[in-house]
C-alpha positions as CSV (number, residue, x, y, z in Angstrom):
1,M,46.9,161.1,94.7
2,L,46.1,160.4,91.0
3,S,48.6,158.3,89.0
4,K,50.0,159.4,85.7
5,R,47.7,156.9,83.9
6,Q,44.7,158.4,85.6
7,I,45.7,161.9,84.8
8,L,46.3,161.0,81.2
9,G,42.9,159.3,81.1
10,L,41.3,162.4,82.5
11,I,42.9,164.6,80.0
12,L,41.9,162.4,77.1
13,S,38.3,162.3,78.4
14,L,38.2,166.1,78.6
15,L,39.6,166.4,75.1
16,F,37.0,163.9,73.8
17,L,34.2,165.8,75.5
18,S,35.5,169.1,74.2
19,A,35.6,167.7,70.7
20,A,32.1,166.2,71.0
21,F,30.6,169.5,72.0
22,S,32.6,171.6,69.4
23,P,30.6,173.4,66.7
24,Q,32.1,171.1,64.1
25,A,30.9,167.9,65.9
26,Q,27.5,169.5,66.6
27,S,27.0,170.2,62.9
28,Y,27.5,166.5,62.2
29,F,25.3,165.2,65.0
30,Y,22.5,167.6,64.1
31,L,22.6,166.9,60.4
32,Q,19.0,165.5,59.9
33,E,18.7,162.1,58.4
34,E,15.2,162.9,57.1
35,Q,14.9,166.1,55.2
36,R,12.3,167.8,53.0
37,L,13.1,170.3,50.2
38,P,11.0,171.8,47.4
39,V,11.6,171.3,43.7
40,G,14.3,173.7,42.4
41,E,16.3,173.7,45.6
42,P,19.9,172.3,45.9
43,I,20.7,169.6,48.4
44,E,22.9,171.5,50.8
45,L,24.4,169.3,53.6
46,L,25.6,172.0,56.0
47,L,28.6,170.5,57.8
48,N,30.9,172.9,59.7
49,L,34.0,170.9,59.1
50,P,37.6,171.8,58.0
51,P,37.9,171.9,54.1
52,A,40.3,169.0,54.1
53,V,37.7,166.8,55.9
54,L,34.8,168.1,54.0
55,H,36.5,167.3,50.6
56,S,37.1,163.8,51.8
57,I,33.4,163.1,52.3
58,N,31.8,161.3,49.3
59,V,28.0,161.5,48.8
60,S,26.6,158.5,47.0
61,I,23.1,158.8,45.4
62,K,21.6,155.4,46.3
63,E,18.1,156.1,45.0
64,G,16.4,158.8,42.9
65,E,19.3,160.0,40.8
66,K,16.9,160.7,37.9
67,L,15.2,163.3,40.1
68,L,18.4,165.4,40.3
69,S,20.6,167.5,38.1
70,L,24.1,168.9,38.5
71,Q,24.6,172.5,37.2
72,G,21.2,172.3,35.5
73,N,22.0,169.2,33.4
74,P,21.0,165.6,34.1
75,S,24.1,164.4,35.9
76,G,24.2,160.8,35.0
77,E,26.4,160.4,38.1
78,N,25.6,158.7,41.3
79,A,28.2,160.4,43.5
80,Y,29.8,163.7,44.3
81,R,32.1,165.2,46.9
82,L,31.1,167.8,49.5
83,G,32.7,171.2,49.2
84,R,34.2,170.6,45.7
85,E,31.3,170.2,43.3
86,V,28.0,171.9,42.7
87,S,25.2,170.5,44.9
88,P,22.6,168.5,43.0
89,V,19.4,170.4,42.3
90,L,16.0,168.7,42.9
91,M,14.0,168.5,39.6
92,E,10.7,166.9,40.5
93,P,8.8,165.4,43.5
94,G,9.9,162.1,44.8
95,Q,12.5,160.7,47.2
96,V,16.2,160.7,47.1
97,K,18.5,158.6,49.3
98,L,22.1,159.6,50.0
99,E,25.0,157.9,51.8
100,L,27.9,159.8,53.2
101,K,31.3,158.1,53.5
102,L,34.7,159.4,54.6
103,F,37.5,158.5,52.2
104,D,35.0,156.4,50.3
105,L,35.4,153.8,53.1
106,I,34.0,154.8,56.5
107,P,30.1,155.1,56.6
108,L,29.0,158.3,58.2
109,K,25.3,158.9,57.6
110,Q,22.4,157.9,55.4
111,I,20.0,160.7,54.5
112,S,16.6,160.6,52.9
113,V,15.3,163.7,51.1
114,D,11.6,164.0,50.3
115,I,11.2,166.3,47.4
116,Q,8.0,168.3,47.8
117,P,6.1,170.6,45.4
118,N,7.4,174.2,45.3
119,L,4.6,176.1,47.0
120,N,3.9,179.8,46.9
121,L,1.5,181.1,49.6
122,I,0.0,184.4,50.4
123,P,1.3,185.1,54.0
124,G,-1.4,186.1,56.5
125,G,-1.0,188.4,59.5
126,H,-4.7,189.5,59.1
127,S,-6.7,189.7,62.3
128,I,-9.6,187.3,62.0
129,G,-12.8,186.6,64.0
130,V,-13.5,182.9,64.6
131,L,-17.0,181.6,65.1
132,L,-17.7,178.0,66.0
133,R,-20.7,175.8,66.5
134,T,-19.7,172.5,68.1
135,E,-21.0,169.0,67.4
136,G,-23.8,168.8,70.1
137,V,-23.6,170.7,73.3
138,M,-20.6,170.7,75.6
139,V,-20.7,170.2,79.4
140,I,-18.6,173.0,80.9
141,G,-19.6,173.0,84.5
142,F,-22.0,171.8,87.3
143,S,-24.6,173.8,89.1
144,P,-26.1,172.8,92.4
145,V,-29.9,172.0,92.5
146,L,-31.3,173.1,95.9
147,D,-34.0,171.0,97.5
148,N,-36.7,172.0,100.0
149,K,-34.1,171.7,102.8
150,N,-31.8,174.0,100.9
151,E,-29.4,171.0,100.4
152,P,-27.5,170.9,97.1
153,S,-27.6,168.0,94.7
154,F,-26.0,167.3,91.3
155,P,-28.3,164.9,89.3
156,A,-26.3,164.9,86.1
157,R,-22.9,164.6,87.7
158,D,-24.1,161.8,90.0
159,A,-25.4,160.0,86.9
160,G,-21.9,159.9,85.5
161,I,-21.9,162.9,83.1
162,E,-18.4,164.6,83.2
163,L,-16.9,167.9,82.2
164,G,-16.0,168.0,78.5
165,D,-18.8,165.5,77.6
166,M,-20.5,166.4,74.4
167,I,-24.3,165.9,74.6
168,I,-25.4,164.5,71.2
169,E,-28.9,163.4,71.9
170,V,-31.5,163.8,74.7
171,N,-34.3,161.1,74.8
172,G,-33.4,160.1,71.2
173,Q,-33.6,163.7,69.9
174,K,-30.5,165.2,68.4
175,V,-29.5,168.5,70.0
176,A,-27.4,171.2,68.5
177,T,-28.1,174.1,70.9
178,D,-28.1,174.7,74.6
179,D,-31.6,176.1,74.3
180,R,-32.9,172.8,72.9
181,V,-31.5,170.8,75.9
182,K,-33.0,173.3,78.3
183,E,-36.4,173.0,76.5
184,I,-36.4,169.2,76.8
185,V,-35.4,169.2,80.5
186,G,-37.8,172.0,81.3
187,A,-40.7,170.0,79.9
188,W,-40.0,167.0,82.1
189,Q,-42.6,166.0,84.7
190,P,-42.2,163.6,87.7
191,E,-44.5,161.0,86.1
192,D,-42.2,160.8,83.1
193,A,-39.3,158.3,82.7
194,D,-35.8,159.4,83.5
195,I,-34.1,161.4,80.8
196,V,-31.5,159.5,78.6
197,F,-28.5,161.5,77.5
198,K,-26.2,160.2,74.7
199,V,-22.8,161.8,75.2
200,R,-19.5,161.6,73.3
201,R,-16.5,161.3,75.6
202,K,-13.3,161.5,73.5
203,D,-14.0,158.8,70.9
204,A,-16.6,156.8,72.8
205,L,-20.4,157.2,72.7
206,L,-22.1,156.7,76.1
207,E,-25.6,156.7,77.5
208,K,-26.4,158.3,80.9
209,T,-29.8,158.3,82.6
210,V,-30.6,161.3,84.7
211,R,-33.6,162.0,86.8
212,P,-34.2,165.8,87.2
213,Q,-34.7,167.2,90.6
214,Y,-37.0,170.1,91.6
215,C,-35.0,173.2,92.4
216,L,-36.5,175.3,95.2
217,D,-34.4,178.3,94.1
218,T,-35.6,178.4,90.5
219,R,-38.9,176.5,91.0
220,T,-38.1,174.3,88.0
221,Y,-36.9,170.8,87.4
222,R,-33.2,170.8,86.7
223,I,-30.2,168.4,86.2
224,G,-27.5,170.8,87.4
225,L,-25.4,171.4,84.3
226,F,-23.7,174.4,82.6
227,I,-23.6,173.8,78.9
228,R,-22.4,175.6,75.8
229,D,-23.0,175.2,72.1
230,N,-20.6,177.6,70.5
231,A,-17.3,179.6,70.9
232,G,-15.7,182.6,69.4
233,G,-12.7,184.9,69.5
234,V,-10.0,186.7,67.7
235,G,-6.9,185.2,66.2
236,T,-4.5,185.6,63.2
237,L,-4.5,184.2,59.7
238,T,-1.3,182.3,58.8
239,F,-1.5,181.7,55.1
240,Y,-3.8,181.5,52.1
241,D,-3.1,179.1,49.2
242,P,-4.4,180.7,45.9
243,V,-4.2,177.3,44.1
244,S,-6.4,175.3,46.4
245,A,-8.3,178.3,48.0
246,K,-7.4,176.8,51.4
247,Y,-6.2,178.8,54.4
248,G,-4.6,178.0,57.8
249,A,-4.8,180.1,61.0
250,L,-4.0,180.1,64.8
251,G,-1.2,177.5,64.7
252,H,-2.8,175.5,67.5
253,V,-6.0,173.6,68.2
254,I,-9.1,175.3,69.6
255,T,-9.8,173.8,73.0
256,D,-12.4,174.4,75.7
257,S,-11.0,176.5,78.5
258,E,-12.8,174.5,81.1
259,N,-11.3,171.1,80.3
260,N,-8.6,171.8,77.7
261,Q,-10.2,169.3,75.2
262,A,-10.3,170.0,71.5
263,L,-13.7,171.2,70.3
264,R,-15.4,169.0,67.7
265,I,-16.7,171.5,65.2
266,K,-20.0,171.1,63.5
267,Q,-20.0,174.5,61.8
268,G,-17.6,177.3,61.8
269,K,-16.4,180.4,59.9
270,I,-13.8,183.0,59.8
271,M,-14.2,186.7,59.1
272,P,-12.0,189.8,59.1
273,A,-11.7,191.5,62.5
274,T,-10.5,194.9,63.6
275,V,-8.2,195.4,66.7
276,E,-9.7,198.0,69.0
277,S,-7.2,197.9,71.8
278,I,-4.3,195.9,73.3
279,Q,-4.0,194.6,76.9
280,K,-0.2,194.5,77.3
281,A,1.5,191.3,78.5
282,K,3.2,191.2,81.9
283,R,5.0,188.5,83.7
284,G,2.3,186.0,84.7
285,F,-0.3,187.7,82.5
286,P,-0.1,187.0,78.7
287,G,-2.2,190.0,77.5
288,E,-4.6,190.0,74.6
289,K,-5.9,191.7,71.5
290,V,-9.4,193.2,72.0
291,G,-11.1,193.1,68.6
292,L,-14.4,193.4,66.9
293,F,-15.8,191.1,64.1
294,I,-16.5,192.9,60.8
295,E,-20.0,191.6,60.2
296,N,-21.5,190.6,56.9
297,S,-18.0,189.8,55.6
298,N,-17.6,186.0,55.9
299,W,-14.2,184.9,54.5
300,G,-14.6,181.2,54.7
301,D,-15.6,178.0,56.5
302,I,-13.7,176.1,59.2
303,N,-13.5,172.4,58.2
304,I,-10.6,171.2,60.4
305,N,-9.7,171.9,64.1
306,A,-6.3,170.1,64.5
307,S,-3.3,170.3,66.7
308,C,-1.4,172.9,64.6
309,G,-4.3,175.1,63.6
310,I,-7.7,175.6,62.0
311,Y,-8.2,175.1,58.3
312,G,-10.9,175.5,55.6
313,T,-11.6,177.1,52.3
314,V,-12.3,180.8,51.5
315,Q,-15.0,182.3,49.4
316,K,-12.8,184.9,47.8
317,E,-9.1,185.7,47.4
318,I,-7.2,187.0,50.3
319,Q,-4.5,189.5,49.6
320,N,-1.5,190.8,51.6
321,P,-0.3,194.3,50.5
322,L,3.2,193.6,52.0
323,Y,3.6,190.5,49.8
324,P,1.1,190.7,46.9
325,Q,2.9,188.0,44.9
326,G,3.2,185.6,47.9
327,L,6.2,183.8,49.3
328,P,7.7,180.3,49.1
329,I,7.8,178.2,52.2
330,A,10.8,176.7,54.0
331,Y,10.9,173.2,55.4
332,A,12.2,172.4,58.9
333,N,15.7,171.5,57.7
334,Q,15.9,174.9,56.0
335,I,15.2,177.0,59.1
336,H,18.0,178.2,61.4
337,P,18.4,180.2,64.6
338,G,18.7,183.9,63.8
339,P,16.8,186.9,62.7
340,A,13.2,186.6,61.3
341,E,10.0,188.7,61.2
342,I,6.4,188.2,62.0
343,L,3.3,189.8,60.4
344,T,0.4,190.8,62.7
345,V,-2.1,193.6,63.4
346,V,-2.0,195.7,66.6
347,K,-4.4,198.5,65.5
348,G,-7.3,198.4,63.2
349,E,-6.8,196.1,60.2
350,K,-3.3,197.2,59.1
351,I,-0.8,194.3,58.8
352,N,2.7,195.3,60.1
353,K,6.1,193.6,59.9
354,Y,8.1,193.2,63.1
355,T,11.5,191.7,63.8
356,I,12.0,188.6,66.0
357,E,14.7,186.2,66.8
358,I,14.4,182.4,66.3
359,E,16.3,181.2,69.3
360,K,16.1,177.5,69.0
361,I,14.9,174.8,66.6
362,L,13.2,171.8,68.3
363,N,13.3,169.2,65.5
364,N,12.5,166.4,67.9
365,R,9.0,167.6,68.8
366,Q,6.0,166.3,66.9
367,D,3.5,169.0,68.1
368,N,3.1,172.8,67.5
369,K,6.1,173.8,69.6
370,N,8.8,173.5,67.0
371,M,10.7,176.7,67.6
372,I,11.4,179.1,70.5
373,I,11.1,182.7,69.4
374,R,11.8,186.1,71.0
375,I,10.2,189.4,70.3
376,N,13.0,192.0,69.9
377,D,11.2,194.7,67.9
378,A,11.0,197.7,70.2
379,A,7.9,199.1,68.5
380,L,6.0,195.9,68.9
381,F,7.2,195.4,72.5
382,A,6.1,198.9,73.4
383,V,2.6,198.2,72.3
384,T,2.1,194.5,73.3
385,G,4.7,193.8,76.0
386,G,5.6,190.6,74.0
387,I,3.5,187.8,72.6
388,I,-0.2,188.1,73.4
389,Q,-3.4,186.2,72.9
390,G,-4.8,186.9,69.5
391,M,-1.3,186.9,68.0
392,S,-1.6,183.1,67.5
393,G,-1.1,182.3,63.8
394,S,1.0,185.3,63.0
395,P,3.2,184.1,60.2
396,I,7.0,184.0,60.6
397,I,9.2,184.8,57.7
398,Q,12.9,184.1,57.4
399,N,15.1,184.8,54.3
400,G,12.1,185.5,52.2
401,R,10.3,182.3,53.1
402,I,7.3,181.5,55.3
403,V,8.7,179.2,58.0
404,G,6.0,178.9,60.6
405,A,3.6,180.7,62.9
406,V,3.4,182.0,66.5
407,T,1.5,179.5,68.8
408,H,2.3,180.0,72.5
409,V,3.6,182.6,74.9
410,F,5.8,181.8,77.9
411,V,3.5,183.3,80.6
412,N,6.4,184.1,82.9
413,D,8.5,185.6,80.1
414,P,6.0,187.0,77.5
415,Q,8.8,188.3,75.3
416,R,9.4,184.7,74.3
417,G,7.2,181.8,73.1
418,Y,6.8,178.8,70.8
419,A,6.1,178.6,67.1
420,V,5.0,175.8,64.7
421,F,6.7,174.7,61.5
422,I,4.7,175.8,58.4
423,E,5.0,172.3,57.0
424,N,3.1,170.9,59.9
425,M,0.2,173.2,59.2
426,L,0.3,172.4,55.5
427,F,0.1,168.6,56.2
428,E,-2.9,169.1,58.4
429,A,-4.6,171.4,55.9
430,G,-4.2,168.7,53.2
431,I,-2.1,171.0,51.0
432,L,1.0,168.7,51.4
433,P,0.5,165.0,51.1
434,K,-0.2,163.5,54.6
435,E,2.9,161.8,56.0
436,K,5.1,161.9,59.2
437,T,5.6,165.5,60.3
438,L,8.9,166.9,61.6
439,G,9.1,167.9,64.4
440,A,-6.0,183.7,71.0
441,L,-9.5,182.9,71.2
442,Q,-11.8,184.0,74.0
443,G,-12.5,181.1,76.3
444,L,-9.2,179.3,75.4
445,S,-6.3,178.4,77.6
446,L,-4.0,181.3,78.6
447,F,-1.0,179.3,77.5
448,Y,-2.0,179.9,73.9
449,A,-0.9,183.1,72.3
């Protein structure tokens, strides 16, 4: 039987846990110590605390006070109190450091605010065709070479060539197409020396020597490889920056479906596409947009294939009839769970607006899975069944700001999926200065939207 002291200790423990998990305590624990905000925004430290406590918190401006103003005038002050005074407004790019103290005595938190340029982007939603030519020729599979006893062999695999290797040179000759590799191998004769392949494996360059074998089935000399020199598919444009003429799309890296490795792009371009039909998503099957490229209408080049999307420059301005003047962006610390909308195409080329719910913000992630979203628009759900391949890159808008893009679908729950912060895409595109980030193509992994 528990003693009075043990019972009291248990009660106090429960009270402590209850307080720790209260909305008030959670607002303090989740107040980010590193924040980003654009010029012109107030510094709003959203703490869900009783007014008496809030008014007792003093905010000292330890660094960057000249970058701020109170009520539109240079403050000349280096401190203010939460809940009682107007929040400082950010006046120009730079960094501000704040310190929060309770009763001017008890240190609570130190917060660093990076002040970024105030960007205005044209949101995407356009369906795009993506065409890629990779650096060299990628190994995507092995094919048996049958000898005169009908026994299979795999000359290239046995020589150490692996799936995902990028063939850069064959016998000292650079190769850019699978036809060129086939031509060199097809001209080989038994009296010739073994063929030397230079391959790129991740960041290493390797040489592999392969002796072709005569294939009884095809009556040619073969090395037993399946190779590919290009990729293509349909995705969605995320944004266009009219100042730099740069764009971002997809929200995730383009990988090879055979080995899930990022494709090294030698040449690539995007063009408008029209959606012909939709294969609806079901549990265990993500669905997809079926589209056609609009030929002779190249929009721009692909220069970067990175973890949060593809990027490049466009040849002419891209417009969005829903937001012809463009929209500002929101940084990670400005996004919150709640209603939002996405822009995407489900038929033809018309961009439509659909409601979604941002269910959760994942600030601790450093990839392209920064938010969990749910499709709750009945019209969109009726057509697509949820998030589908080809919807990757569809911009997400909350409170009149571009906050991110759709990236992945939960295969067993296609109504839900992941999204990336817009700031992470802008860092990779080179539109924002490179620094620490917070937090469906054919032939690509089905885990991508």
